[in-house]
N, C-alpha and C positions, 0 to 999 in steps of 0.2 A: 174503624178500619179492621179490627180483629174478626168481624163477622164475614168479611169479604172472601170470596174463593180465590184459589190460585189464579194468577192473571196470565192471559196470553198477550194482552195488549200492553206491552212494556211501557208505552207512552203514558198510559193511565197510571201505572204503578209509580212512575217517576213524578208525574204531575201531582199525585196524591202526597208524595213525600216532600215536594218542594213547595214552600209556602208562598212564594211570589215568583214573578217572572214566567216566561214561557219556555217550553222545552223544545229543543231542536231535535226532531226525530225523523223516522223513516219516510223518505219520499223519493227514493231513487231506484234505478234498475229497470230493465226492459220488460216489456210484456212477455209472458212465458206461456208455454203450451200445457194446459191441463195439469197443473200441479207439479211441474218439474222445472223450477227456475234455475238460471245459471249465472245471475249477476245481481249484486246489490250495491255495487261500489259507486255508481254515478252520483254526482252531487245534485242537490236541489236546483232547479232552474226557476222556481217561482216562490213567492212568499205572499201569504194572504192573512192579514189580521183583521177579523171582522170588527165593524163599528160597535161601540157600546150602545145600550138602550137609549133611544131618544126620549127626552123629557116629554111627559104628557101622552106617550104612545098608548093606543088602545090595547085591550087584552089580546085581541087577535093579532095585532101587529107585533106584540112582544113574542108570541109563540112563533110567528113567521120568522122573525129575526133570530130567535133562538135556534131554529133549524139551520139558518144560514151560519150562525156562529159555530155550530158543530163541524163545519167544513174548514176550519182554520188550517192553514198550511204554513210551516210545519205543524204536525198534529199537536194540539194542546186543548185543554178544556177550560182554561181560565176565562176565555172570552164567553163561552156558553154559560158559565156559572154566574156571570153578571146579570143574567136574565132571571135568576132564581131568588127566592126569598133567602134571608140569612140562614134560616133553619134548613131549607132545602139544599143549600150549598154544602152543608155538613153531612147530609144523608144520601144525596144522589150518588149512585154507584154505576157509572156508565161502563165500567170494566166487566160487569156481569154478563153482558151480551152486546152484540152489535146487530142492529136491524138495518138491512140494506134494501132500498126501494128503487124502482124504476122512475116513478113519479109520485109527487105528493100534492094533494089538492090544497087549495087555499084554506087556512084555518077557519073554522066556523064556531060561533058562540052558540052553544045549546042552552045556556042560561047565563045569568049575569056573571057567574064565577066559573063556568065550565066552557072549555074550548076543545074542539076535536079536530084531528087531521086524518084524512083518509089516504092510506098508502096503496099504491098499485104495484103488483108483481114484486112483493117484498119477501125476503127470506131472512133467516136468523143464523148468526154465528154465536157459539157459546163462549165462555170465558177463556177457552183454550184456542179460539179461532176455528173451531170445528163446525162445519155446516150441519145444522140440525133440522133443516127442512124449510119448505115454503110456508109462509104465514097463511093460516086459514083465513077465509073471508071474515069470519067473526073476530079475528085478532088483528085485522088490518087497520082498524080505527084506533088511533092513539089518543088517549084522553089526558087533559091537563086541567088541574084545579088552580084557579087564580086567586090572589089576594092583593089587597092594597097595602103597600109597605112604604112608609115615608111619602105618602101621596102619589105613589107610582104603582102601576100594575106589575106584579111579578108572579112567576110560576111557583106555586107552593107544593104541588104534588105532581109527579110525572113518572113515566116508566124508567126503571133502572136499566138504561140502555143508551148507547150511542146510536143515533138514528141518522143515517147519511145516505146520499144518493149513490146509485151504482156507478155513475161516471166518476165521482170523487173517489170511491173505493177502488176502482180499477187503477187509478193513478197512485194512490197512497198505500195500497196493500198488494201482496203477491201471494199466489198459491204455491205452497211448498209441501214437502213430505216430512213428517216427524217419525222417527224410526224406533220401533220396539222389536221384540223377538217373538217368534212363534213359541208355543208352550214347551217345546223340547229344546229350545235355544240353539237350533241348528241353522236357522235362516232368519234374516231380518224381515219384519212386516212393516211396510210404510203405511202411515195414516195421514191423509191430506189435512192440511190446516191453512188458514188464511192469516198471514202475518204482516205487520207493518214493514214497509221497505226501509232501506237506508242504513245509517250507522247504528241504529238500535235494533237491527234485525237479529243480531246474535243474542241480545238480551231477551227479546220477545220469543224467539223460537226455543231457547233454553227453558224459559218458563213454561211454555206449552208442553215440552217433553217431560219436565218434572211433574206436571199435573197428572200425567199418566193417561192411558187410553180410555179410562172410564169403565164403570161396572158393566156396561152393555157389551163390552168386548172381552169379558172374561172367557178364557178358553180360546180366544183368537189371538190376542196380543199380550205379551208379557213384558213388564218393565223391570229392569234390574237396578234402577235408581230408586233407593228406598224413599218412601213417602215422607220419612222424617227429615230428609235433606231438603233444605230450601236455598234459594238464591238471594244474594244481597241486592244492592241497588241496580247493578248493571253487569254486563259482560263486555269490558273494554277490549278492543283489538289494537295492538301496538303496530308500529311501522314495519316490524318484521313478520307480521301476520300471525302473531300469537294471541289467541283469545284467552283471557283470564277468567276461567270459570271457578269462582271462589264460592264453594258451597258451605252452608252452615249446618251443623248437626254432627252427630257421632256416626262415623262410618266404620268403626272398628269391628262391628259384627259382620261386615261383609267378608266373604271369602275372597282370596285372590282371583278365583275364576269369575265370581259375580262382579268384582270390580273391573275386570278386563272386559266383560260383556257390557257393563254400563258405559265404559269408555268408548266402545264401538258404537253404541247408540248415539252418544254425543258427537263422535267423529263424523258419522254419516249424516247426522242432522245439521251440523255446523258447516260441513264442506259445501253446502249449497251456496254459501257466500265465498266466491273464488278468492277473496282477499285473505281468507283464513287458511293458514298452512298447518297450524298445530294448536293444541289446547293445553294450557297450563291448568291442570285439574287438581283441586285441593278440597279438603273438607276440614273446616276449622284450622286452616293453614297447613295441614299435613297432606301428603300424598295418600291416595287411596291404597288399601292393602295390596302389596305385590306389584304396584305400578310405579313407573317413574313419574315425576311431577309433570313433565311435558310429553304429550301424546300426539303423534302426527294424525292429521285428519284422513290420511290415506289408509289408516288402520282398518282391518276387518274386511278385506276384499273377499275372503272366503265365505262371508255371510251375505253376499250380494243377493237381494231379492229377485233380481232379473236372472240370476244364475246363467251367466253368459258363456258357459263352458263350450257350447257348440253353436251359438246363434248365427255364426257366419256361414254355416253349412245349411244348404237348402235341400229338402227332400221332396219327392214327387212320385206319382205313379205313371208308368208308361205300359200300356197293355196289361194292366194288373200287376206289374212287377215294380219293386221299389228301386228308385234311382236317386242319385244325389249329385250335388255340384252346383254350378252356375245355371241359371235358367236357360242359357243358350247352349250349354254343353253338359248335359246330364249323363252319368254313367251308372250302370247297375251296381248296387251294393254287393259285396262279396258273399253275404249270407244267402240262405236259401230263398229269402223273400225277394232277392234280386235276380235269382236264377230260374224261378218257376213262376207261372201265372197262377196265383191263388184266387183270382177273381176279386181282388181288393177293389172296393169303391172309394174308400177313404182311409187315412192312416194318421197315427201320431207316433212321434219318436221320443225316446227317453231323453232327459236333459243332457246326459253324457254321450248321446248318440250311439249307444251300444245295442239298443233293442228297439224293435218296432212293434206297434200294435196295429193290426189291420182289420178293417171291417170287411167281412166276406159273406157269401151266401145271401146276396141281395139284402144285406143289412141285418141278417139274423145271427151272425157269428162274429166272435172276436178271436183272432189268432195272434199270439205273441211269440217272438223269436229274436235271435241275435241279428245284427246288421252286418257283421263282418266274419262270423264263423260259418264257413260253408258246410260244416258237419252238424251245426246246431239245428235241431228240429223246431218247427213252429208248433206250439201247443194251443189247443182251443181252451180258452178260459171262460167263454160265454157262448151258449147256444140257445136256439129257440126264441130269439128276440123277434120283434116285429119289423122295425125300421130304425136301426141305430144311426145316430148322427156321428160325424167325425169325432173321435175321442180326444181327450186332453190328458196330459201326463204332467204331474207336479214333481217338485224336487225331492219328495219323500218316496218316489217310485210308485205312487198311487196312480191308477188309470181311471179316469172319470168317464162315465157313459151316460147318454140320454137316449132312451128308446121311445120312439114316437108310436105309441100303441093307439088302438081305437078309443081307449079311455083317457088319452092324453099322455103327456110326457112322464116317463118313469126314470128317475135318477138312480144310478148305482155307482159303486166304486170297487175296483179290483185291487185287493191288497194281498201280496204274496200268492198271487194266482187264484184267489178266492173272491168272488163277487159278493157284495152285500148291498141290499136295497137301502136307499137314503130318502127319507121324506123331507121335501123342501116345500113348505107352504107357499102357495101362489106360483110355484113352478111345476111341482108334481100335479099331473092332471091337466095342465094347460097345453095349448098348441105351441110347443116349442119348435122354432125353426133353426136356431143356431145357439151354441153355448160356448163359453170359455171358462177355464179355471186358472187362476193366477199361479205362477210358478212356485210361489211360497205356500200354496195350498190354502190360502185364507179366504179367497173370494170366488164366488160362482156368479157369472153374468149370463143371462139368457135373453134371447130375442123371442118374445111371445107375440103371437098373432091374435088379434081381435078383428071384428068385422070393420071397425073404423080405422084400422091401421095396426102397425107393429110398435111395440114399446120394449125398452130394455128393463129387466128386473135384476137387481143385485142382492145377493145373499152372502152372509158371512158363515164360515165353516169353523166349528169348535172342535178342539182336541183336548185330551188330557196330557200330562207331562211325559207320557210314554209315546205320544203321537197317535193314540187310538182315537178314532172319530167318535164324538159324543153327540153332536147335534148340528143342524144347519138352521140358521135363523130364517124367519119368513122373508121371502123376497120383497124388496122395496122398489117400486117403479122409479126409474131415473127420469127427471123432467126433460122433455124434449123442447128445444128452443122455439119451435114453430107450432101454431095451433093445429095444423094438419099433420097427423102422424104419418111416417113414411111406411113403405113396404121394404123392410130391410133385406138386402141381398146377401150381405156377409159382414162379419166383424172380426177384428183381431186386436191383440194388445198393441198399444203404442208406447206406453211406459208401464211400470208396475202399478200405477194408479190411474191409468186412462186407457180408453179403447177407441179405436177408429171404426167408424160405421160407414158402410157403402150402401147407398140407396138411390133409386131412380128419381129423376125429375123430368117428367114428360118422356122424351125419347133419348135422354142423356142420363148422366149419373153424377153424383157428388159424394165426397167423403168428408165426414165431420168427426172431430175428436171430442169425446165426452169424459168428464171426470167420474170415477167410480163412486164417489160420494154424492153425486147429483148436484154439486154446487154450480149454480149459474155463473159464478165468477170465474170458473175454470173452463167454460165452454170456449172452444176455439172457433174461429171463423171457418165456414165451409170452404173447401178447396175450390179452385177454379173448376168450372164445369168440364166434365170429361165426355168427349164425344166418342160413342161406340158402345157396344153391348158389354159393358164391364160387369162381371159376375162375381169376382173373387177379390179378396184382399190377402196379401201375404206380408206379415210383419212379426216382429218380436218385441218384447217389452224393453226396448233399448232406445232412449230418446235420440241417440246419435246414429241409430241404425237405419237401414233402408225400409221403406214402406212402398209396396207395389200394389197397383190395381191391375187386374188381369182380365182379358177376354179369353176365349178358347184358342185364339190365334197369336196373342202377344200380350205384353205387359207394359205398364207405364210406371216409371219411378216417381213417386210423390214426395221424395225427400226435398228439403228446402233448396239444396244446391242443384237439383236436377232440372233439366230443360223441359220436362213433361212430354217429351216425344215418346211415341209408342214403338217398342222394338219387338220383333218377332221372337217367339220362344221355340225351344225344341219341339218338334211336331209330336202330337199325340200325348202331350203331358196333361195330367190332371192332378188336383189336390196338392198343389205346391204349398209347402209349409216349412217353417223352421221347427226345431225341436221344442217339445212342450205340448 
């Protein structure tokens, strides 16, 4: 057991610790939208204990029934271990990864002692529950070595993985966010993970948080929970909604500031279970330095990665001037950008709604100025560009730009009024049609056009502890759920870890939500077909906020409670947007 990594699958950790019996673990909670769940409290409605191996079963039958045994409900691995040799039972480590497949072919015997199973549309979750990508075709065949033990076929060698169907995973797991900080500790950075549902949710998600964001996110996400701290068997939640996070290890070296930030990470991560109201946080039975033992999960609102300071205010352009308000009653902002026509074709607004960055000069210039000070001048911060897309503004007051040049997209960022070029492999030089930057400044999403269709590319942005940009990772294509790639008309943030995409279907349109990590488990169902020439999306990274699809004449509210009817907007409006 000592060789095994930190576990995200708490059910495996407990199953490994308990020598007999089955473990009742996560299987409750509603289906949630692309990584932002809101309930884990529902009780299990079904129970399934797979049958043990049949006497005299063939090697292929043993493998087939082993696959079935891995779908026990509530989650447990005792049933699956019955299909293994005694030695394999002691070495099999299903907690190291989870392989999720759409379909599995019937097991085939490639020799007397070898059985293989071909998986279709499979992907992998690591030990933290983090999506690590689709399985390559060469890795989709799972191999099993068989042995005769006590006159019966048993599996002697197998992948260290839980291998389960997508339909089962959708019922037993949920997509959530695990919260770290940016390198400057000014804002939280959510990282998606897939965690078991139900009463063991708190244990599983805490283990995932303690495991850290991983070396690949150095400079992107920062963990204030020291790697020396570990978790005991579980995180029980009492009837008062207090989650007992009893850490093991010496926390005395933590400063009070570090301990407070670590508590914020735990609060934001555990608040996704609405039954949890507070955390009893200890290390070796003692409170962390400078903290009370009990911490409310509402702690840390000032670190909100969605930065909702002004998300309820909508901004737009009317005849080149900046206006704000409701879509049906926009008024000019008091600043000069609202009083003169600067020829803006698109705009972005700072997260506190005090400044605007407008694209002018037919996409060649960027002007920045105050939204409310009528005496404040607009300053040109970029000139001589070719065709700038609508900018993006993050919580650190960086303005992100993409210029569509004849050589392809060029990414830059304006910091303190000074632009600097940014190389983003697989985005720089590509035919970029739309782009987004997350409010926490950690993610860049671009819609890139190819001849066979558009696809989304996601990159991570690295900084040092002073907030200075150091690099951007190569863009990774996000899987599209259909074989035929769309022509993307627009995209916007839906939550801090998901984006809404507007695309045409014949003479109509649809909107689909995709997780920023590309996880198929977090794909939402496409919305009802929208009739009309919908060209724009207006949204903010707030799961409870409004999402609009708009034509040039009106807009449709796509929120769950909306009736989907189309309302007229203020005439001559364009580039409707929230801050960011």
